[in-house]
C-alpha positions as a Markdown table, in Angstrom:
| # | Residue | x | y | z |
|---|---|---|---|---|
| 1 | Met | -0.1 | 0.0 | -0.1 |
| 2 | Thr | 1.2 | 3.5 | -0.8 |
| 3 | Leu | 0.6 | 6.8 | 0.4 |
| 4 | Asn | -0.7 | 7.5 | -2.9 |
| 5 | His | -3.8 | 5.6 | -2.3 |
| 6 | Leu | -4.3 | 7.8 | 0.9 |
| 7 | His | -3.9 | 10.7 | -0.8 |
| 8 | Asn | -6.4 | 9.7 | -3.7 |
| 9 | Ala | -8.6 | 8.7 | -0.5 |
| 10 | Tyr | -7.9 | 12.5 | 0.6 |
| 11 | Leu | -8.9 | 14.0 | -2.9 |
| 12 | Gly | -12.2 | 11.4 | -2.9 |
| 13 | Glu | -13.0 | 13.3 | 0.2 |
| 14 | Leu | -12.6 | 16.9 | -1.6 |
| 15 | Tyr | -15.0 | 15.6 | -4.2 |
| 16 | Gly | -17.4 | 14.4 | -1.6 |
| 17 | Ile | -17.6 | 17.5 | 0.0 |
| 18 | Ser | -18.4 | 19.3 | -3.4 |
| 19 | Phe | -20.6 | 16.5 | -4.1 |
| 20 | Phe | -23.4 | 16.4 | -0.8 |
| 21 | Thr | -22.9 | 20.3 | -0.6 |
| 22 | Thr | -24.6 | 20.4 | -4.0 |
| 23 | Phe | -27.1 | 18.1 | -2.7 |
| 24 | Ile | -27.7 | 20.1 | 0.2 |
| 25 | Glu | -28.1 | 23.3 | -1.7 |
| 26 | Gln | -30.3 | 21.9 | -5.0 |
| 27 | Tyr | -31.9 | 18.8 | -3.9 |
| 28 | Ser | -35.7 | 19.2 | -3.9 |
| 29 | Asp | -36.7 | 16.8 | -1.1 |
| 30 | Asn | -36.0 | 18.7 | 2.1 |
| 31 | Asn | -37.0 | 15.6 | 4.2 |
| 32 | Cys | -33.6 | 14.3 | 3.2 |
| 33 | Asn | -31.8 | 17.0 | 4.4 |
| 34 | Asn | -30.5 | 15.4 | 7.8 |
| 35 | Lys | -29.1 | 12.6 | 5.9 |
| 36 | Leu | -27.4 | 14.6 | 3.3 |
| 37 | Gln | -25.8 | 16.8 | 6.3 |
| 38 | Ala | -24.5 | 14.0 | 8.1 |
| 39 | Leu | -23.0 | 12.4 | 4.8 |
| 40 | Leu | -21.3 | 15.6 | 4.1 |
| 41 | Lys | -20.0 | 15.6 | 7.8 |
| 42 | Ile | -18.5 | 12.2 | 7.4 |
| 43 | Glu | -16.9 | 13.7 | 4.3 |
| 44 | Met | -15.3 | 17.1 | 6.1 |
| 45 | Ile | -14.4 | 14.7 | 9.4 |
| 46 | Thr | -12.1 | 12.2 | 7.0 |
| 47 | Ala | -10.5 | 15.0 | 5.2 |
| 48 | Lys | -9.7 | 17.1 | 8.2 |
| 49 | Lys | -8.3 | 13.6 | 9.8 |
| 50 | Leu | -6.7 | 12.7 | 6.5 |
| 51 | Lys | -4.9 | 16.0 | 5.8 |
| 52 | Ile | -3.6 | 15.9 | 9.7 |
| 53 | Ala | -2.4 | 12.4 | 9.4 |
| 54 | Leu | -0.7 | 12.8 | 5.9 |
| 55 | Ile | 1.0 | 16.3 | 6.2 |
| 56 | Pro | 3.7 | 14.8 | 8.5 |
| 57 | Leu | 4.3 | 12.1 | 5.9 |
| 58 | Gly | 5.3 | 14.8 | 3.4 |
| 59 | Ile | 2.2 | 14.6 | 1.5 |
| 60 | Thr | 0.5 | 18.0 | 0.3 |
| 61 | Cys | -3.3 | 18.2 | 1.3 |
| 62 | Pro | -4.8 | 21.2 | -0.1 |
| 63 | Asn | -8.1 | 22.5 | 1.5 |
| 64 | Tyr | -9.6 | 22.9 | -2.0 |
| 65 | Asp | -8.8 | 21.4 | -5.2 |
| 66 | Gln | -10.4 | 22.8 | -8.3 |
| 67 | Lys | -10.6 | 19.6 | -10.1 |
| 68 | Met | -12.2 | 17.2 | -7.5 |
| 69 | Ala | -14.6 | 20.4 | -6.4 |
| 70 | Gln | -15.9 | 20.7 | -10.4 |
| 71 | Lys | -16.1 | 17.0 | -10.6 |
| 72 | Gly | -18.3 | 16.8 | -7.4 |
| 73 | Val | -20.6 | 19.4 | -8.7 |
| 74 | Glu | -21.0 | 17.6 | -12.2 |
| 75 | Asp | -21.7 | 14.4 | -11.0 |
| 76 | Ala | -24.2 | 15.5 | -8.1 |
| 77 | Ser | -26.2 | 17.6 | -11.1 |
| 78 | Lys | -26.5 | 14.4 | -13.0 |
| 79 | Trp | -28.5 | 12.5 | -10.0 |
| 80 | Leu | -30.2 | 15.8 | -8.8 |
| 81 | His | -33.5 | 15.0 | -10.5 |
| 82 | Leu | -33.7 | 11.5 | -8.9 |
| 83 | Pro | -36.2 | 10.7 | -6.2 |
| 84 | Trp | -34.8 | 9.7 | -2.8 |
| 85 | Thr | -35.2 | 6.0 | -3.4 |
| 86 | Ala | -33.7 | 6.1 | -7.0 |
| 87 | Leu | -31.1 | 7.9 | -5.7 |
| 88 | Ile | -30.1 | 5.7 | -3.1 |
| 89 | Asp | -29.9 | 2.5 | -5.6 |
| 90 | Thr | -27.8 | 4.7 | -7.8 |
| 91 | Met | -25.5 | 5.2 | -4.8 |
| 92 | Val | -25.2 | 1.6 | -3.7 |
| 93 | Ala | -24.3 | 0.6 | -6.8 |
| 94 | Trp | -22.0 | 3.7 | -7.0 |
| 95 | Val | -20.3 | 3.0 | -3.5 |
| 96 | Ala | -19.9 | -0.5 | -3.5 |
| 97 | Pro | -16.6 | -0.7 | -5.5 |
| 98 | Tyr | -15.1 | 1.8 | -3.4 |
| 99 | Gln | -16.2 | 0.4 | -0.3 |
| 100 | Gln | -14.6 | -2.9 | -1.0 |
| 101 | Arg | -11.6 | -1.3 | -2.5 |
| 102 | Tyr | -10.8 | 0.5 | 0.9 |
| 103 | Gln | -11.7 | -2.0 | 2.8 |
| 104 | Gln | -9.1 | -4.4 | 1.2 |
| 105 | Gln | -6.6 | -1.8 | 1.3 |
| 106 | Ala | -6.9 | -1.2 | 5.1 |
| 107 | Glu | -6.8 | -5.3 | 5.7 |
| 108 | Asn | -3.5 | -5.5 | 3.4 |
| 109 | Ala | -1.8 | -2.3 | 4.7 |
| 110 | Gln | 1.6 | -3.0 | 6.1 |
| 111 | Gln | 2.1 | 0.5 | 7.3 |
| 112 | His | -0.1 | 3.4 | 8.1 |
| 113 | Gln | -2.6 | 1.1 | 9.5 |
| 114 | Lys | -4.9 | 3.7 | 11.3 |
| 115 | Ile | -5.2 | 6.1 | 8.2 |
| 116 | Phe | -6.3 | 3.2 | 6.2 |
| 117 | Asn | -8.7 | 1.9 | 8.7 |
| 118 | Leu | -10.1 | 5.4 | 8.9 |
| 119 | Val | -10.8 | 5.6 | 5.1 |
| 120 | Ala | -12.3 | 1.9 | 5.3 |
| 121 | Asp | -14.3 | 3.3 | 8.0 |
| 122 | His | -15.7 | 6.4 | 6.4 |
| 123 | Glu | -16.6 | 4.4 | 3.2 |
| 124 | Asn | -18.1 | 1.4 | 5.5 |
| 125 | Ala | -20.1 | 3.6 | 7.5 |
| 126 | Ile | -21.6 | 5.5 | 4.0 |
| 127 | Tyr | -22.3 | 2.2 | 2.1 |
| 128 | Tyr | -24.1 | 0.5 | 5.3 |
| 129 | Phe | -26.0 | 3.6 | 5.4 |
| 130 | Leu | -27.0 | 3.3 | 1.9 |
| 131 | Val | -28.0 | -0.5 | 2.2 |
| 132 | Ala | -29.9 | 0.3 | 5.4 |
| 133 | Glu | -31.6 | 3.1 | 3.3 |
| 134 | Gln | -32.5 | 0.9 | 0.6 |
| 135 | Ala | -34.2 | -1.3 | 3.2 |
| 136 | Asn | -36.2 | 1.8 | 4.6 |
| 137 | Ser | -34.7 | 0.7 | 8.2 |
| 138 | Pro | -35.4 | 3.1 | 10.5 |
| 139 | Asp | -32.2 | 2.9 | 11.9 |
| 140 | Ser | -30.1 | 4.4 | 8.6 |
| 141 | Leu | -29.1 | 7.6 | 10.1 |
| 142 | Gln | -27.5 | 5.8 | 13.1 |
| 143 | Ile | -25.0 | 4.6 | 11.1 |
| 144 | Leu | -23.8 | 7.7 | 10.2 |
| 145 | Gln | -23.9 | 9.4 | 13.4 |
| 146 | Arg | -21.8 | 6.5 | 15.0 |
| 147 | Phe | -19.1 | 7.4 | 12.5 |
| 148 | Ile | -19.4 | 10.9 | 13.4 |
| 149 | Asp | -19.3 | 10.4 | 17.2 |
| 150 | Asn | -16.4 | 7.9 | 17.0 |
| 151 | His | -14.2 | 10.2 | 14.8 |
| 152 | Thr | -15.0 | 13.8 | 15.8 |
| 153 | Leu | -12.2 | 15.7 | 16.7 |
């Protein structure tokens, strides 16, 4: 496992911040706002913790990346029209490969285990939340809240 994986994960958090901010600002179903806010908070917490861990390792972690921000807005804009259930179905399929990749990276990491585990925990929380939403679980938001409670600085 290379530090490049962790840097890419950091950039992915910047993407996610842009993506979920776009949804919070523009999504038509206000009933989902608390869930979108929790998703955004997970991205922000993870970005902050990654940055704190990566800077001492010599990895540059800008607070903003134009390319990632633009991609986040563009991707969100493609799905803003979807009703919540269709959005969740779309996101489950979209997040699944990332969840698997980050979990595998955490399991295979020889160094920086704590940082790789953070990235995997973050993606697992998002994925399990989406799966719970797909199943109409009343406890879905608790999955996100557990991550937030465990990782807030």
